[in-house]
N, C-alpha and C positions, 0 to 999 in steps of 0.2 A: 503467560508466555507459552507459546506452543513450540514444538520442535522445529517448526518452519520459520520462526522469527529469528532474524539476525541478532547477534550479541551487541552490546553497547559499543564495543570497540569496532565492530563492523559498521555500525551506524555512523561513527565518527567519519569514516571514509566516505560513506554514501552521502552524508550531509554536505561534505565539501564539494561534491559533484553536482548537487541540485541547484537549480536556479529559482529562488523564491522571489518572484516579482509580486509586488502589491497589486491587488485587483479589488474591484468593488465588492464582490461577495467573499466573505471569509472562507478560506480553504479548509477542507477537511485535513486533519493532521497527516502530513506526508508519510511519516513512519507507519501509521495505522494502515493507510492505503497500500503502501508498498508491501507490508506484511501480508495483506490480503492477496495481492498479486502473487507473491511468493507462495502462499498457501495454495492458490489455484494451480500454479504451474507444477508444484510438487505433488498435489493430491490427485490431479486429473479429473476433478469434479466439474460440474457445470457452474456457471456464474450464479444461477439461481440458488445453488447450495452454499454459497459463501456465507460463513457465520457473521452475525450482526456486529461482532466485536471489531470487525475490520472496516466498518462504515458502510455507507450505501453501496450496493453492488454496482449500480450504474456509474458511480464515481470511480470505483476501482476499475471497471471495464473501460471507461473513457480514457483514463490515464494509461491503461495498458495498451490500447490501440494507438495512442499518440506516439 
């Protein structure tokens, strides 16, 4: 867990707001991807510098621009 990751109690609030619709392709874990987006916003780094622990950078970027 990095300093950019929300706490478990913060995630309870975020999960209530998310819309998890079933799709054909299994989704990358929302918490993992959102932690990556938070890391990007707080660090000011480029998407290509996103650590692998947050999942594919293209997935994180695509969810960010949506």
